[in-house]
N, C-alpha and C positions, 0 to 999 in steps of 0.2 A: 148590817147592824154590827157595831163593834162588840167584841167579847168583853164581858165584865170580868175583872180580875178575881181569881179564885184564891181563897185563903189556904195557906199550907196547913197540913195536919199538925196537931200538937206534937212537939218533940218529946219522945219518951226516953227514959234512961237507956233502954236497949239500943235505940237508934243512935243516941249520942255516943255510947260505948263503941258501937260498930264503926261509926265514922272516925272516932279517935284511933281505933285499932288500924283502920285502913290508912289513915294519914301517917301513922308511925311506920307501917309496913312500906308504904310508898317512899317515905323519906329514907328509910334504911336501904331500899332498893336503889334509889337515886345515888346515895352516897357510895354504895358498893360499885355501881357502874362507873361513877366518876373515878374511884380509886383504881379500878381495873384499867380504865382508859389511860390514866396517868402512867401506871406501870408498863402498859403496852407501849406507850409513846417513848418511855425511857429505854425500854428494851430495843425498840427499833432505832432510836437515836444512837444507842451504843453499837448496834450492828453496823450502822452506816459509817460511824466514825473510824472504826478500826479497819486497817487494810486487809484484804483477803490474803490468806497464807498461800504461798506457792506461786500463783501467776498474777501478773499485774491486772488492774482493772481495765477492761476493754469495753468498747461500745457494744450494746446489745444489737443483735440482728433485727432487722425490720420485721414486724409481725405480718406484713402483707405478703 
């Protein structure tokens, strides 16, 4: 026998506030992570572009 759909409980002011708070926190977290990733990528790109001081770039030894 198929299940009958159950109605959701009424939305209270407290649950609405909690959901809004959680949405804001998750948005802030996503933005922070995105900014950190951008900065990290820029740092790595900067490291890769400039030549190493002292000795020329050589091939890495095989890891095997």
